[in-house]
N, C-alpha and C positions, 0 to 999 in steps of 0.2 A: 706356339707356345704354349705348352702343357701347365696346365696347376698341380700340384700333389695335395694328393688328400692330407699331409699333415698343414700344409698350408688353410687348405680349406676348412678343417678344423680349428687351426689357430683364430680362425675368422671369425668361426662359427662364437666360438668363447669367449672373445673382446666382445660382442653383444654390440658390432656396430649396425647401425638401423639402415642403411644405405646395402650393405654385403647380405643383410637376413634379409632386405625385400627382394633379392637377388636370389635367394636359398628359395624362401617361400613362391617366387614364381617359377623357378625352377621345378619343383614340387607340383607346383598345378597342371604346369605341363606335361610330367612325366603321367602323372594322374592321368589327365585327359586323354594321352595319347595312350594308354591301355600298358604303359612301363610302370613295372612297379620300382620304385625308389628305394636304393641304395638303406643299407641297414643306420647307417648315420645320419640321413636325413630322417629319418621315421622316429628315429631318438629326438633329433631337434623338433618335428613337431609334438610329440609327447611331451618335453621338457616345456614347450610352449601352452598347450592345453592343461597340464598340471597349473599353471601361473595364472592361466585364466581362472580357472575353477577355483584356484584361490581368491580370485576378486583382484588379481595381478593385470599387467599391459605385459603380456609376450613378446618376446623379441624386441623390447628398445632397449636400448642403454639406461644407467640408471639416471632417474630424473629426465630424460629426454623425451623425445614428442617427434614424428614425424614430420620431416620439413613440409612446407604448402611452398605450391608455387606462388612466385614473385608474380607480383601485377602492375595493375596504375598506382596504385596506392604508391609504393615503392620509386616507380617512376616518376611521378609529381615528387615526390620528396627530391629525388637528384635533379630534377629541373629544377625546385627554388633555390637548391646548392648551389648546382655547377652555374647555371645560365644564369638564374636571381640574383647571384651573389650573397645568398644569406646563411648565418651561419645555424649547425645543427640547431643550436638551441631555439634560433628563430622561427625553422623550419619546422621546428614541434608546435611554437605558439600559433604560426599561420592557420597548420593544417588541424590544432585541435587537439592535439596528441599530449598533453598533459594531463594527471591524473586530477581531481576535486582535491584531494589534499595538497596539494601544491608539488607534488613526489619530483624531480628534476629527471628527466624522460631521456637526456642531453643523449647518452649511451645507447639507448634505443634507438632513437635518430639517426645516430652515425653509421649505426648496422642497415639501418631502412635504408639508407643513403647510399653504403655500400652495394647493397643487394640492386637497387634502382640504377645503377650503374649496369651490371649485367642484363638488367631488362633493357637496359637503352640497347646492347651494345647487340644482341640478339635482335631486337624490333628496328633496329638501322637497318637489319638486311632483310627479316623477315615479312616485318608487317609497318613500315613506317608510315601507315594510317592512323597507327596507334600511338606512337609517337606523338602526332600533332593534334589527336585529340586531346592527348593528357598536357601540350602547350596552351592550347584553348582551354581547357577547364583551368590548369593552373592564371591563367591571364584572367579569370571570371571570377578569382577569388577574393575575399574584402579586402584584404592585408589589414584589416581593423586594427591590431597591435601595432604596427608600425609607423616608421612615422614617416610624416610624407615626402620626404628626399627617400627616402629607404623604398616605400612604395613605388616613387618613379624607378629608381635604381633597377630592381627587380624587375617592372614591369618592360623596361626598358631591354634589360640582357634577356628575360623572354622572349619579346618581338623578335632581337635580334638574333637568335637561336630558333626562332621557327623561321624568321626568312631565310636563314642558312640550309636550314632542311628542306624548305621551301625548294629555292635557287638549285642545290643537290639535285633534284628530284627532274629538275625539269632540263639540267645541263645535256646535251647529247652528249651518247656513250658513244668516244671514239675508237673504231678498228687498229689496232697495232698495226703500224707499216712494219713488212719485213721486207728486206733487202735481198 
């Protein structure tokens, strides 16, 4: 599948960070390989350099920032919500993700939980030890802002989730039977 130059230029004009990252990586690859980049790519680099010299942040969409990899914080948030049965508001409280001035951070925590699901799915396949560590760390939390019944329910859910993960890891993998 070939990509037309018009589509490439349209993507550059949209200023989407992930597309820009692809262009920047391609530029670096071409320069390191001794290949002269095409004119449109040189113009793209010049536009970014001008923005940088003005004190701006080149190649980013307005108000945006580069995405960062998701990790243990997101995973713990997901585990507390999914297995612990806590609301996004309670997860934010337990993890200390509330502002000093009492600003409600629930929407931010909902996004963090959604990203945690992505971490969970990826770690389930690639690094189950990360999940086990997150379960252990979650069980070690104090849950000071929860009622005793909420604490018990949350810890029971986390223990059950950890037991499921450990059981999945020790069950034998059966070979398919072909007839």
